[in-house]
C-alpha positions in Angstrom: -50.0 -57.7 77.3 -46.2 -58.2 77.1 -43.6 -55.9 75.7 -43.4 -57.8 72.3 -47.1 -57.5 71.7 -47.1 -53.8 72.6 -44.3 -53.3 70.1 -46.1 -55.1 67.4 -49.3 -53.0 68.0 -47.2 -49.9 67.9 -45.6 -50.9 64.6 -49.0 -51.7 63.2 -50.4 -48.3 64.2 -47.3 -46.6 62.7 -47.7 -48.5 59.4 -51.5 -47.7 59.2 -50.7 -44.0 59.9 -48.1 -44.0 57.1 -50.5 -45.7 54.7 -53.2 -43.2 55.4 -50.7 -40.4 54.9 -49.7 -41.8 51.6 -53.3 -42.3 50.5 -54.0 -38.7 51.4 -51.2 -37.4 49.2 -52.1 -39.9 46.4 -55.7 -38.5 46.3 -54.3 -35.0 46.2 -51.9 -36.0 43.4 -54.8 -37.6 41.4 -57.1 -34.6 42.0 -54.4 -32.2 40.9 -53.6 -34.1 37.8 -57.2 -34.6 36.9 -57.1 -30.9 35.8 -54.1 -31.4 33.6 -56.0 -32.4 30.4 -57.6 -29.0 30.1 -54.3 -27.2 30.1 -52.8 -30.0 28.0 -55.5 -29.6 25.4 -55.3 -25.8 25.4 -51.6 -25.9 24.9 -51.6 -28.3 22.1 -54.4 -26.5 20.3 -52.5 -23.2 20.5 -49.3 -24.9 19.4 -51.0 -26.5 16.4 -52.7 -23.3 15.3 -49.3 -21.5 15.6 -48.2 -23.7 12.6 -51.2 -23.3 10.4 -55.0 -22.6 10.5 -57.0 -25.7 11.3 -60.6 -26.8 11.9 -61.8 -28.6 15.0 -61.6 -32.0 13.3 -58.2 -31.3 11.9 -57.0 -30.3 15.4 -58.3 -33.6 16.8 -56.4 -35.5 14.2 -53.2 -33.4 14.7 -53.2 -33.9 18.4 -53.8 -37.7 17.9 -50.7 -37.8 15.7 -48.6 -35.5 17.9 -49.2 -37.8 20.9 -48.3 -40.9 18.8 -51.9 -42.2 19.1 -51.9 -42.0 22.9 -54.8 -39.5 23.1 -57.4 -38.0 20.8 -59.6 -35.3 22.2 -63.3 -35.6 21.7 -65.6 -33.1 19.9 -67.1 -32.4 23.4 -63.8 -31.1 24.6 -62.3 -29.5 21.5 -65.3 -27.3 20.3 -66.1 -25.7 23.7 -62.4 -24.9 24.0 -62.3 -23.3 20.5 -65.4 -21.3 21.5 -63.7 -20.1 24.7 -60.5 -19.2 22.8 -62.5 -17.3 20.2 -64.6 -15.5 22.9 -61.4 -14.3 24.6 -59.8 -13.2 21.3 -57.0 -15.8 21.4 -58.1 -17.2 18.0 -60.3 -16.0 15.1 -62.2 -17.7 12.4 -61.0 -17.3 8.9 -63.0 -17.7 5.7 -62.5 -20.9 3.7 -63.5 -22.0 0.3 -65.3 -25.2 1.3 -67.2 -23.7 4.2 -65.1 -25.6 6.8 -64.5 -23.5 9.9 -60.8 -23.0 10.4 -59.1 -20.9 13.1 -55.8 -19.1 13.4 -54.1 -17.5 16.3 -54.4 -13.8 17.1 -51.5 -11.8 18.5 -53.1 -12.4 22.0 -53.1 -16.1 21.2 -49.5 -16.1 20.2 -48.6 -14.2 23.5 -50.6 -16.8 25.5 -48.8 -19.7 23.8 -45.4 -18.1 24.5 -46.4 -17.6 28.2 -47.8 -21.2 28.5 -44.6 -22.6 26.9 -42.4 -20.8 29.4 -44.5 -22.0 32.3 -44.5 -25.6 31.1 -40.7 -25.6 30.5 -40.1 -24.1 33.9 -42.4 -26.5 35.7 -41.1 -29.6 34.1 -37.4 -28.7 34.7 -38.0 -27.8 38.4 -40.5 -30.4 39.4 -38.4 -33.5 39.1 -41.7 -35.4 38.9 -40.0 -38.8 38.7 -37.7 -38.1 41.5 -39.8 -36.8 44.4 -39.5 -38.2 47.9 -42.7 -40.1 47.1 -40.6 -42.5 45.0 -38.6 -43.4 48.1 -41.4 -45.8 49.0 -40.2 -48.0 46.1 -36.5 -48.0 47.1 -37.0 -50.5 49.9 -34.0 -51.0 52.1 -31.6 -49.0 50.0 -29.5 -46.7 52.2 -30.7 -43.1 52.4 -27.5 -41.6 50.8 -27.9 -44.0 47.9 -31.6 -43.1 47.6 -30.6 -39.4 47.3 -28.1 -40.3 44.5 -30.8 -42.2 42.7 -33.2 -39.3 42.8 -30.5 -36.9 41.6 -29.5 -39.2 38.8 -33.1 -39.7 37.7 -33.7 -36.0 37.8 -30.7 -35.3 35.7 -31.9 -37.8 33.1 -35.4 -36.3 33.0 -34.2 -32.7 32.8 -31.5 -33.4 30.2 -34.1 -35.3 28.1 -36.5 -32.4 28.3 -33.7 -29.9 27.4 -32.6 -31.9 24.3 -36.2 -32.2 23.2 -36.6 -28.4 23.5 -33.4 -27.8 21.5 -34.5 -30.3 18.8 -37.8 -28.5 18.5 -36.0 -25.2 17.7 -32.9 -26.5 15.9 -33.8 -29.9 14.5 -31.0 -32.1 13.4 -31.5 -35.7 12.4 -27.9 -36.6 13.2 -28.1 -35.2 16.8 -31.5 -36.7 17.3 -30.2 -40.1 16.3 -27.3 -39.6 18.7 -29.7 -38.7 21.6 -31.8 -41.8 20.8 -28.8 -44.0 20.8 -27.7 -42.7 24.2 -31.1 -43.3 25.7 -31.3 -46.8 24.2 -27.9 -47.7 25.4 -28.6 -46.5 29.0 -31.9 -48.5 29.0 -30.2 -51.6 27.7 -27.5 -51.4 30.3 -30.1 -51.2 33.1 -32.1 -54.0 31.6 -29.0 -56.2 31.3 -28.1 -55.4 35.0 -31.6 -56.3 36.1 -31.4 -59.6 34.2 -28.0 -60.3 35.7 -29.4 -59.8 39.2 -32.7 -61.7 38.7 -31.6 -64.3 36.3 -34.4 -63.4 34.0 -33.9 -62.9 30.3 -34.8 -59.6 28.6 -37.8 -59.7 26.3 -37.1 -57.6 23.2 
């Protein structure tokens, strides 16, 4: 076996090791995020009930609308959660005229929502989930220093978007919201135009 063949085998082993390493982290990432819907559902149920009392079916519809039609929880997930929240005194059933079961938050439920909100905000601001080193795999031959700049710029964009969304939630202003949307649209269009310039492909509106 000559030197060139040995080098090729070494590179192959290194690549396979890297791929196994990435698959390991990908499986852990998927396993971790498979638990997200439970917390996601609990948070949105608490958030919806903080605004007004609702029944299970009303909560399903509200969450469907709140996620812009992206997700609608099933009865098999919403009702066990409501039972758990009630058993732990986070919500209570209120009497209704038509016999429909509606629930409202207790003080413990309001405290839990406040705690969950703080945790979610802290996590999303600190995680930089779109800018982790994992994304470096997609940067190809871009110099390391430029890769760091890309991650930082992406992280700034994500965090600033989350912050303005949080501010709009507390101090809604249609004028400022339109301005924020205009900024995001403009940034997206400039990146799309640049990509079209490089690839020669036309943007599809």
